[in-house]
Structure formats: structure tokens, C-alpha cells
N, C-alpha and C positions, 0 to 999 in steps of 0.2 A: 380297963379292958384292952387286951393286946390284939393286934391284927392277926387274922387267921394264920397267914403264912409265917409271920414272925414266931407265933406259938409253936408251929411245926418245926421251924428251924431250930429254936431253942431246945425243943424236946429231943430232936435227933442229935444235936450237939451234946446234950447231957448224956445220952446213951453212948456216944462215941467216947466221951471222957471216962465213962464207967468201964469201957473196954481197955482203958489204960493209954489212950492216945492223946497227945497234946494237940489242941485245935483252937483257933481263935474264933472262927465263925463257920456257920453252915449256910450255904446259899442254895435254895431250891429254884430252879428255872422251869418255866412252862415247857413241856416236852415238844420237841419238833416232830415226834412220831406219836400222836395221840393214841394210836392203837396199842402202844406199849405202856402208856401211863399218862396221868394228868400232869405230873411234875417229874423232874429228873434231878438227881444229886450226883455230881461228878467229882466229888472231893476224894474218893477212894484212891485215885491215881496220885494225888499229891501226898496223901498219907503214906501210901506204899513207897513213894520215892524217899520221903523223910525217914521211914523206918526200914528201908532196904528189904522190902518183902513184895509178895505178889499182890497187885491191886484187887484181883478177883477174890483172893482170900480175905482181904480186909472187907470188901463189899459184902461177902457172905456173912461175916461176923456182924456187920451193921444190920443187915436184913434180919438175921436171926434174933437180934436184940430188940427190934421194933415191930416185928410182923404180928405179934399178938395184940397190938393196940387195936381197939375196936373202931378207930376212925378209918382204918385202911381196908379197902376191898381187895387190893392185890399189890404185892411188892415183888419185883423181879429184877434180875441182873442181866444186862445186855453187854455184849462186847467184852472189853478187858476189865470192866468194873463199873459201868454206868448203872446206877440204881434208879429204877422206874417205880413211881408211886401212884396208885389210883385210890382216890378217896371214896368212902361209902357215900351213897346218896344222902343218908341221914346227916352226915357231917356237913355236906354242902347245903342242905336245907336249913340246918341250924345257922349257918353263916348268913344266908339271905335274911333270915329273921333278925339276926344281930344287926345287920346293916339297916334294916327297916327301923330298928329302935335307935340306931346311932349311925347316920350316914358319914359322920366324921371319924369313924373307927380307924381308918387307915392313915389318919393325919396326926396321930399322937406322937409326941416328941419330948423326950426327957432332957435332951441336951440343947436347951433354948439359948439363943444368942441375941445380942443387940447388933443389928446390921444397918449400916449407913450405905444407901445406894445412890450413886451418882449416874444419872442417865438423862436422856433428852438432849442436852447440849446445844440448844438453839442459840444462834447469834442474834442479839438485839439489833434491830434496824435492818434485818435481812429477812427475806421471805423463807419460810420453811419449805424445803424441797424434798424430793423422794429420798435423798440421802439421809434425812432425819427420821425416816419411818422405822427402820429396824431398831434403832436405839430405843425409841419410845415403846415399840411393841415388845421387844425382848426384855428390856428393863422393867416395864410394868408387869409382865408375866412373872418374871423372877421375883419381883417384889411381892406379888400376890401369893406365889408358891411358898416363899419363905414365911410369909405371914400365916398362911394356912397351916403350916407346921408349928405354929405357936411362937415363932420368933418375933421379937420386937423390931420393927423396921422403921427407918426414916428415909423417905425418898426425896431427892433433891433434883430439881430441873437443871441446876447449874448452868445458868445463862452465860453466854459469851458476851460480856458487857464492859470489858476493860482493855481490850487490845486495839491494834491498828484499825480494824474495821470501823470502830467508833470514830477514830481520828479521821478516816477517809470520809465518813458520812458528814462529820462536822465541817471538814474542808469544803465539801460540795455545797453544804448549806450556806457557808460563808460566801462562796463565789456567787450564789444565787441571790442572797440577801445581805449584801455588804453593809447595809445600814443597821443591822441588828446589833445590840449592845453587848452580846455575849462574848464577843472576840476582843473587846476593848479592855485591856488590863487596867486602865485608869477609871473605868466607869464606876460611879458611886450611887447611881439611882436605882429604882426598882426595875426588875426585869419583867418582860411580858408574862402574863398569867397562863397563856396557852402556847403550846408548841407551834413553831412557825410552819411545820409540815404535818401532814396526816399520815396514818398508817399506810395508805395506798402510795403516797409520795415516797415514803421510806423504802418500800419494796423496789421502786424504780431507781432511787438515788444511789444505793450501794453499788449495783452493777456498773452504773455510769462512772462513779468515782473510781472503782477498781480498774476499769478499762483505761481511764485517763492516767492512772498511776503507772501503768505498764509502759507507756511511751513518753510521759512527761515527767522528767526527773525533778523539775522544780515543784510540780504539783505533789509528787510523792514526798519530797523533803519537807514541804510545809505540813502535809498530813502527819508525818512523823513528829514534827515539832508540836503540833496540836495534841497528838497522843501523849507526848511527854508532859506537856503543860497540864493536860486534863488529869493524868495520873498523879501529878503533883498538886492536884486539887485547886487549880486556879478557879476562882469563884464563878465567873461568868460561864466558863465551860462546864463546870459542875451543874450549874443551873439548867443549861441546855440539855445536858446528859439526863437529868432527872425527868425532864419533859419527854425526851425521846423514850426513856425507859417506860414511862407510864403508858403511852399509847402502844408501844411495841409489845410490852408484856401482855396486855389485854388481848391483842391479836394472836399472840402465840398460845396463850391459855385457851382461847376459843378453839383452836385447831386441835390441841392436845385433848381437850374435853371431848371432841368428836371421836377421837381415837380411844376414849376411855382410859387415858393416861392421866392420872391425878397425882399431884405431888404434895407432900407435906410441907416442903420448903421451896420457896422460889428465890434462892440465892444465886449468886454468880461469882465471877472472878473478882468483882469489886468488893465483895464481902471478905474474901480472902485477903484482898489488898489492905484491909484495915489492920491486918496482922503482919504486914510486910516488915515494918521496923522491928517488931518483936522477933520475927523469924530470923532476920539477919543477925540480930543480937545473940539469939540462941546459938546459931551456927558458928558465929565468931567465937563465942565463949567455949564452944567445943573444939575450936582450932581446926575447923574443916574448910574454911574459906581461904582461897588463894587468889592472887592477882594474875591476870593473863591478858596481855594486849589491851590494857585499859579496862577490862571487864573484871568482875569478881565471880569466881567459879568454885564449884565443889567437884573434886576429882573422885570418880566412883568406880573406875575400872578395877577388875580383879585379875590376879595372875592366871587363874584358871579359865578366864573367859575364852569362849570359842568364837566370839564375834566382837567387833569394835563397839565399845560403849563410851561415847564422848562425855566429857565433863558436863555437869549441869551448870548452865549460865544463870547465875543468881541475879546480877545487875549488869546490864549491857554497858558498853563503853560510853553511850550517850546519857546514861543515868536512868534509863527506863527499865521496868521490870519485864522479864521474859514470861512466856506462857508457862514454862516450867516452874518459875518462881511463884506465880499465882496459885498453881495447883498445890505446890508445897505449902504455901501459906494457908490454903483451904484445909489441908490435913491438920495443921497446927490448930486452926479454929475448931475443927470437928472434934479433935481430941479434948480440947479445953471445954467445949460446950456439951458434948454428948458422951465422950469416952466410949466409943463403940468397941465391940469385940472384933468386928470385921468391917472393912470398907470395900465396897464393890464398885468398880467402874465398868460401864457397858458402853463401849464405843467401837468404831470400826477398826479393823486390824492394822491400819496404817499408823495408829498411835501406839503400837506396842512398845517401840523403843522409848518413846516419851515417858510412858508409865514405868518402864524399867529404870530409867534415870531418876524419876521422882521418888519411887519406892526406895531405891538404894540410898538416895540423899536423905530421905526421912529416917532411915535406920541408922545411917552414919552420924546424923546429927541428933539421934535419940529423941526425935519428935514423937515417935510412937513407942508404946510399950513393947517389950520383947515378944509377948504373945499376941500382939495385935496383928490380925490377918489383913494384908493389903493385896487385893486381887484385881487384875484387869481381865475382863471377859470379852475378847474381841469377836467381831462377827464379819461374815463375808458380805458381798454386795448384792443388791437386787437390780436386775436388768430387765429390759423389755422382752417381749415374746421372741424377738429376733436375736436375743443374746447380747445386745448392745445396751449401753446406759440409756435410761429413759431421757428423752429430749423433747423439747417443744418443736413445732414445725420450723422455727427459725434457728434451731440448733442449740438453744439454751437449755439449762437444766430445768426439768419439769417441776412446777410448784406442787406441793403436797395436796393442796386443795383441788388442783386440776386433775390429779390422779384419782382422788376420791370422787370427783364429779364424773369422771369417765366410767368408773366402776359402778357408781350409782345409776347411771343411765342403763348399763347392762342389767343390773339387778332389778330395776323397775319393770323390765319386760317379763320377769318371772312372777310378779305379784298378781294375785287374783284381781280380775277386772272390777269386782264390786267394791274394792277398797279404793276410795277416791280422795281427792283434795289434799289437804295438808297431812292427813293421816297416811296417805299413800307416799308422800314425799319423805315423811319421817321414817316409815318402815323401810323404804328403799335405801335410805342412808344407813340404817341399822344393819341391813343385810349386806350392804357394800362394805361397811367396816368389818363385819364378820368375814367376808370374802378376803379382804386384804390382810387382816390379822392372821387368819388361819393359814393362808398361803405363805405368809412371811415366817410362820413358826413351824411349818412342815419340815424344811431341811434342817440338818444339824447346824448349830449356830455358826460355825466357821465356813459353811458351804455357800458359795455363790449360787444364785438361782435365777431363773427367768420367770417373770410374772406375765401371764396372759390374762387380760381382763375378761375375755369371753370364757375361757376354760375354767377359771377359778370362780366365776359367777354362776356356773351351772348348778342345777338342782340335783344332778346325778354325779357320782364319783366322789373323790376325796376333796371336798370343798366345804367352806363355811356354810353356804346356803343349804347344802344337803343336811348338815347337822342341825341347823335351825329348823328346817322343815320337819325333820324326824322328831325333834323335841316337842314341837307344836302338836304333832299328831299323837304322841304319847300323852300329852296333857289333855288333849281333846278326848281321847279314849277314857281316861280316868274320870273326866268330868261327866261323860255319858254314863259311866258305871254309877257314879254318885247320884245322878239324876234318876236312874232306874232303881236306886235303892240296893244295889249289889254290894255286899260286904266283901272286903279282902284284907282281913286283919292279920293273916299269917300265910306263909308258904308251907304247904303240907304234902304236896304230891308232885313228883317229877314225872312228866308225861311224855317227854320227847328228848332225843339226843341234843337238840339245839338248846333246851333248857340247861342241860349240863354244860354245854359249851359257853353259854352266857355266864353261868355262875363261876366256871373256872377262870374266866376273864375278870370277873369281879374279885376273885381271890387274888389275882395278880396285880391289882391296882397298887398295893403297898410297894411292891418292887419297882413299878413304873414311876411312882412319885419320888421314891428315894433316888433312883437313878437320874431322873431329870434334875433333882436338886443337887446331887453330887457333881454332875458334869455341867450344870448350869446351861442346859439346853432343853427346849420344850418339845423336840421332835418325837420323843417317846410318848408323851401325852397326846400329841395330835394323832399319832398312829393308833394308839390305844382307843381314843374316842371314835375314830373311823371304824375300827374292827368291832368294837362292842355294839356300835350303832348298826352296823351292817348285819351282825348276828341277830339283833333284836328285830330288824326289819324283815329278815327271813322268817323269824317266828311269827311276826304279825301277818305276813303275806300268805303263809302256808298253814295257818291254824286258826280255828275259831276262838274268839275270846269272849265277847259279850254274848254270843249265841251258843256258847259251849254248854252242853246239857249236864256234864259232870261238874257239880258245884265245887268240889275240891280242886279240880283242874282249873276251873274258871277263876276262883279266888286266888289260886297260886300264880296264874299268869298275870292277873291284874297286880298282885303284890310285886311280882318280878318287874312289871312295867314301871311301877312306882319307884322301885329301887334304882333301876337303870336311868329313869328320868332324873331323879334327884342327884344321882352320881354324875350324869352328864352336865346338868346345870352347874354343879359345883366346879367341874373341870373347865367348862366353857368360861365361867367367871374368872378362874385363875388365868386363863388366856386373855382375859379382858374383853370377852365377847358377851353381849347382851342378847337374850332371846326375846323377840317380839311376841305379842299375844297371838298374832296371825300374820300371814304373808301370802 
């Protein structure tokens, strides 16, 4: 079964082709002037330009060819050739009943792909901070959106576990516990079973080590040496690394779980490092590796570049691998293990040049197939309500758990007083996550935005809590109808203009989903959710439902409630938002 709007678009396209015009597709957009029509088609101008004729003349031919269709109440032409279409109530009623039978109608997809998504990007042995929020939120939502359209997805947390930060942490541990055997190259005995530091220790150790490296060159050089030895798999350092990984990964997973960000694979740079030797061999066999100042590089600039694209450093002059190399090795690994059609990276915009270098090197070395899609989807920054980066009181970067705690405190104030104890804490956290995630996904992906914990925790306005509260109320209404034995098996009677407005928005969902998927941003879905929820709440506030005497109107409004509720629950789930039973 095809989505309503797609059927209409295909029908009009076929009629235009019958008129003798070449056309690839027809796009119907919701009308900005509802008094003229439900939808508008603006393609007559393009057809007129291509055929050197008057757009209104073409628009008239199109209207004459489709106006007899029994789905249309009115078709008219405005301005130079805008075609306005108003559907009959019967067509809209049929669509609501179709959605009641299959709420997934708008998610059908014939062009399914295997997509590997790399997002999260937490660094092992470092605290997750607010800078990690958008990658998790946007990446998880894109993963769920792709999956909802029938694609096979593989989500990877891609932990930072192979670079200098690990070397710095190990250097600091060595200074604190010089007696530990991990750093002794000649040690032959058994290593300790437990990590010498806790997850809480690790959170404090990295910033201390990082600060020391800024002013102590000897400290930095030893950290570099430890990094190189560790990457060359020195036994003791590898043993310490495994123990650090175990406790750090558990801590990271706990926070991601709270954000409803769940990964299929918990791999990191180290997994790509297993393919490092093979990668270098492949690239050398393709004769793309050159020497430069003691390092081995791949030159990737092109003659028509309008900006500088430096060579990719494959092996540094000290023999260690670069961040570029590990990402390139990960691509080799992913192609060998999964052979995906597309690989998506969701990171902040500052890494755009890095991925341009990696993708060019991957293609130059023929690591991917010619038709393999490599895409980086960058995002803007999240700032505090004052427009400045989120900071702790002492000026440090705010930990992600601290942000969630701050918002949880605000959301707890909105919860009913009769909800108490652990249940209250759980619901407050769920509402807080909804507030954070919805606010994070409202702006277009590349846009910087300011997060205000009080504003985005409000039960009114364009917020996550508003959507949760509305869904809970819809569910409660349906439950009361069931308890009273009121049946609502079908939608039969349009009784109010707002009914039509809600259904027109239900019609438009297919366009919203496809646009969000094509531009890889969730802002259209967040806007859509707010709009249709607001329309429904207006219907709820200004009309009787359970006490409606006209049984056809009563059952139709309940059926519409059910469809909007299921529609919203599905979209909120795509955003990674869970709706509590009460709040």
C-alpha cells in the first residue's frame, strides 16, 4: 500500500506525461494559504521554462486533465501557474482509516540500503561532557529513522581508545603508582586482576594529565612514548589498557543508555588498528604512499580544490599511527566485515576536513567500492542559555551527567505530587531526557543553539515535556473510552475544520519523513510533532469527545485520537524519546 501523497504525486505525474511533457517527479507541498487549497503544485513554472511556453497555459492543461477525479473537491490556479488542490472529505476519511489499519503506511521504502553509522565517539578514560550530547542524539535518531524506513543499520559507538589521551592516562597512573608491573618491559609474572584506578579516578586523571602535558615537555614526551609502545602492543601496557577499557566502557554505556542511545557495536580506534598493517600494505600496493619529512603520507589534493586539503599522514615520523590512519583502517575493517552500501559519520563540524581527507584516501586507495557512499554529517554546538559554552562553576567543561541532573531537577517540579519515591525519580529522568533530546533536535543539524533548562522543561510551548504530557492525555482518553465500552472502529464523520487540519497534517507525514531522511536532520520531524500535537490539543480543548451525543462524531474523534497518538509515539521513538505512563 502506497502513502496517500505519493499516490497523488504519481497520479499527477502520469497525467502530465500523458500531456506529452517530460517530468521526473511531482512534489505536492502543503499550502501556505489553506483558503486556496490543501496542497499546492508549483511544477508548471519549470515545465514552462523547459518547453518555452506560458506556465499558466501548462497549469490549465494539468488542471483540466485531473479535475474530474473524484478525490478532489476543488482545483484552482493562482498567480502565474500555482495549482491548488483541495481533497474531498471522503478521501481524507479513507486515509485516516488506512492509517488506523497500518500506522507504518508512510514508512514504506523500496530502495533499502545497508548503512553503517559511526556516532557517539566517547573517549575512553574521559568523562562524557555536553559536547558528546549532539552526536548521541542526532546519530541515534538518524539510525532509528533509517531503520524505520526498512534499511538495515549497524550502529557503532566508535570509542576513542587508541590515541594520545590513553597514553596520558597511563603516564599519570605510572607517576602515581610507580611500583605497578605494567610499565616494566622485562616483567614476566602475572598482572593484577583489577584495574588500579576506578571509573571515578579516571574522570579526574585525564584532565590532570592533559594540563601537565601543556607545560611539562618531559611529561608530554613520556606520554608520547607510552602511546607508541602501547600502539605497538607492549604486553604490560596492553594489559593495563584492557582493564581501563572494561571499567570505562561500562560507565560510558550507562550514560548512553540513559539517553536511549543503544549501539550494535562497541568498537573503537583499536579495532581499526588491527587492520593497520593490511591497510598500509593495500595503499602501498596501489602506489599512493609517499615519504615526507620522515613520515609516510597519501597526497589527496585535487587541481580544482577551492581550499587547501593537506596530505593524509599515514604513519608519523615517530612510527605511531595518526587519527586519520585509524579511521581509514576502520573503513577497511567495515568493508571486509559488513560491506555496507553507505557509511555515515555524525560528529561536530570541526572534523569536516578530517573526514574529507579520510574519504579521499579511501577512494584513492580503492578501499571502498565505487558505489559505496561515505558521508560526514556535521552538527553545530550546544551552548548555555547565555549563548556561551556550558561550563562548571570552576570554568571546566560540564559533564553530561551534571547537565542531565540539572534538567531532571527542573522536570521533577512539573510532576504530579501523588507520584512519589523511586517512581518519581525515574519519571523525572525520563522527562528530562525528553526535554534535552527534543531541544537538541529542534534546530537544523548544522545550527548552533542555546539550551535553557527552565525553558525546555516547561509543560507549555515547543518542548519535550509538552509532547509527553499530550501523549499521556491521549492515552488516558482512549483508556476511559475503553472502560466505558465506547467503540471507535472507524472514522466516518468530519465534524469540524480542525478535524480536517489534523488529517491534512497526517497526509503530510510522508514528505516530512523523506525530507528529514534526505537532509539528515530531525528538525522537520520535531516541528511536525509540535504542530500536529497543538492541533489535536485545540480539538480536545474545544470539543466534546467522551460526552459527545452524536455517536458517529464521538467514534470518529476517538479514532482520530488513536491515530494521532500512535503516530506521535512512533515519531517520538524515532527521536529516541520514551513516553512514561504518567507524569
